[in-house]
N, C-alpha and C positions, 0 to 999 in steps of 0.2 A: 504494500500500500504506500503510494508515494507521499512523502512528507508527513506521514502520520506519526504523531508522538508515541513513544512507547507506553504500554499500559502503566497505570498508576502503581506506585510502590506501596502495596497495602501495609507493609511493615511500618510505614511512616504515618498511616492513617489512624486517627484516634478512635478506638473502640469504646473506651470508657468515657463516661460523662466528665467533662472538665469541671474544674472548680469555678465558682462564680467569678473570681478575679480573672481567670483565664478566659472565660466566656466573654467577659467585658472587654478584655484586650483584643479579642477576635472580632468585636463588633465594628467592622470597617465599613467603608462605603461600598455596598454590594455591587453597585454599578461599575466599579473599577476593578473588581476581582476577575481574574482570568478563569477560563473553564476548569483548568486543573484544580484550582483552589476550591471552587464551588463543588466539584466532584468529591474532593477529599472531605469537604464539610458534611457530605451526606452521611458520613460515619459518626458524626458527633451529634448526639441527641439534642444538644442545645442549639445547634446550628442548622439542622436538617431542614426544618420548615422553611427558613429563609432561603436556603440553597435551592430547594425544590422550586420555590417561587421564581427566583432569578434565572435558574436554568430553563424553566419552562417558558419564561418570557423571551429569553434570548437564544433559544435553541437553534434558530435559523441563522444566527450570527456566527456560531461556532462551527467551523469546518470540521467534518469527520467526527462530530460529537457522537453519532450513533455507534460506529465501530469502536470508538474510544470507550464508551460506556460498556459495550458488550465484552470487550477484551480485558477490561480492568476487573480483577477479581472482586466480587462482592457488590458491585454497583447495581446490577440488575436485581440481586437478592434484596438490596435495600429498598428498591422500588416495589418489589413484590411484598415486602414486609408492610409497606404503607398500605397496599391494597387489601391484604387479608386482615389488617387491623380493624377495619370497619365492618367486616362480615357480621359480627354480633349485633350491630345496630340496624341491620337491614330488615330483620323480622323479629319482633314487631318493629315498625319503622320509626326509629329514633335518631336518624342521621341529622346532625346539625350542619349549618352552613360552613363553619370553620373546618369541620371534618371533611365535608364534601370538597371544599376548595383545595385542601391539602392533598387529598387522594387524586383529584383531577390534575393537579400539577405533576404528580407522579405518572399519571396516565398520559399526559402530554409528552413526557420524555419517552415513554414506551411507544407512542405514536411515531416519534422520531426514529426509533429502532425499526419499527414496522415499515417505514417509508424507504429506508436506505437499502440500496441494491445489495450491499455486502452483508447485511444483517437480517434481511427479510426471511431468507430460507432458514437460518439458524433460529430465528424467532418462532417460526412455525414448528420446527423439529423439537423445540423445547416445550411446545404446547402452551405457550404463555397466554394466547387468547382465551384459554379456558378460565383463567383467573378473572376475566372480565364478565363472564356469562352470568354470575350471580347478580351483577348490577343490571343487566338487561332483563332479568327475570323479575324485577321489582315492579310494583303497580302503583306505588304512591305518586301522586301528581304534585307533591310539594317541590319547591324550587331546588333544594339540595339534591333530591333524588333525580329530578329532571336533568340537572346539570351533570350528574354522575352518569346517567344513561347516555346523554348526548356526547360526552367526552369519550365514553367507552365505544360508542358507535363510530366516533372519529378514528379510533385505532383500527377497527375493522375496515372502515372505509379506506384508510390508507393502504391496507393490504390489497383491496380489490381494484384500486385505481390502475394498477399495472395488470395488464391482461396476462394472467399466469394460471394455467390449469392446475398446477400444484396447489396454489392458494385455494382455488375453488374446491378441489378434492378434499382438502383439509377442512374447510368450512362446512361442506356437506356432511362429512363424516362426524362432525361435532354438532350437527343439527342446528345450525345458526338460523335457518329460515324461520322456524317457529318463534324464536326470540325476536327476530325482526318483525314478524307479523304482529306480535304482541305490542311492540312499540308503534307500529303503523296504526294500530287501533286506538291506543290510549295516550300516546305521547303528545308533546307540543308540535306545532307546525314544523319547526326546525328538526326535531327528532324524527318526525314522520318522514321528512324529506330525505334525511341521511339514511334511515332504515330502508326506504323505498329505493334509493340509489344502490344500496348494497344488494338488494334482491334483483334489481335491474342488471347489475354487473354479473351476478351469478347466472341469470337467465341468458345473457349474451354469450356465455361460454356454452359450447355444445353439451358438455357434461352436465352443466347446471340445468339446461333446458330439458334434457332427457330425464334427469332426476325428478324434476317437478311434474313432468307429463307422464311419468312412468306408471303412476297410480292415480285413480280418480280422486282418492282421498287428498293427495297432495295438491293436485290441480285445483280442486274445488276449495281447498283451504286458502290457497293464494287468491283465487278468483273471488271468494266471498269477501276477503279483506279489501281487495282492490275496489270491489263494487261499493262497499260501505264507505270507503274514502271518497269515491266519486260522488256519491249522494251527499256527503258532507260538504264537498267543494261546491256543489250547486248552490248551497246556502252561504258559504264563506269561501269565495274563490282564492286560489293561490296558483298563479301561473307556473311557478317553479315546481311545485309539488305535482300539479296536473301533468306537466311535461314528463316527469319520471313515470307516472302511472300509465300514461299513454304508451310510453316506450316499453313498459313491462307487458302490456296487452299486445302490442305489436309483435314483440318477440314470441309470446305464447302462440300467436297466430301462425308462426312459422312451422309449428307442429301440426300435421294434418288432423289428428284426433282433437287437439285443443281448439283448432280453428272451427271444427265442426261443432264442438260444444259451445263455443262463443257465439254461435248464431243465435242462441236463445239466452245466453248468459251475459252478453255485452250490455252495459247500461244504456237505457233509452236516451239518456241525456247526451250521449255521443252522436246520436242520429238527428238531433234537433238543434235549435239555436241557443241552447243553454250556455255554452262556453264561447260564444262568438267574441264577446268583449275580452274574456280572459286570454284568448289565443290571438287576438288581433295583432299584437306586436311580436309574435313568435312564429315566423314562417316554417321553421323546422318542425315544431310541434304540430302545426296544421298539416304539414306534409305527412307526418307520421300517422295522424288521425285518418287522413284520407286513405293511406295505404292499409291501415287496420280495417277500415270499413270495406275496402275493396277485397281484402283477404277473407273476410268472414261472410260477406253477402253482396258485394258490389256497391262501391261508394256512391256512384252517380245516382242510382235508384234511391239509396237511403237518404240522400241529402236533397232530393228534389223538393221544391216548394217551401223550403225553410230559409231561403236567402243566405245559405252558408256556402254553397258550391263555388260561387265566384271568388270567395276568399282563398280557396285552395289553389287557385290557378296562379 
């Protein structure tokens, strides 16, 4: 790895809590500390919270931070320690905002590892995404839980941004789709958007499409949630979320059996003028919707008489 600093020397890292005087002496201007010092501070219980905050805010500024964290003994373990420390307050839901913020800072650093080409595969082989699944399985709509779900989805989203069948195979083997569907049903608009994006990326891979369409149970589980979301968007539109939903439907229609099922399962609001305003500024989404309707029953016939057809051209 070119110009990559050597792993941190753990022997120099403080494992024991420092005295109050030592902690005070270490209270420097965090903005001026290099990545090396901030990483070392993760080992110090008195400094870890501030180090997590600064590293998460500046993670894009530090070149090769991901491989540095991965190759330095104990850094990823420290991040996982932060994650598992809040498991006891997930059920019953007693997560506080400070706890949520601290864990989300650790998750942001794991997202950095998940995004990097040199650490992504190692991240998967270590099955680290599984540590995030308890957060995606929560149902509380309070802000601390919503923030935790959204940041966890960000880590998974970072994995699927790169088209990699290995990533898709891993996620399918760990049943990520039911967890995403849960968020798509009850999360905030932003969480729903990220979760739908993840499902979209899985479907765009041939392995993912085959997995979902392989059984009626899986197909209708996905279709039911997508349909529920479309119905909600008719009342409270979101062009960004709608675009991801349309792309999911369009990809499902590439499967002959799914396309046949969608003839009766596709939301009626896709065939009328409900989303004209929502899609007016998005020609790509309009084109996807046109192709979707064509795939399932013929777009021209479906859109006649509703004043929508001319927008597709």
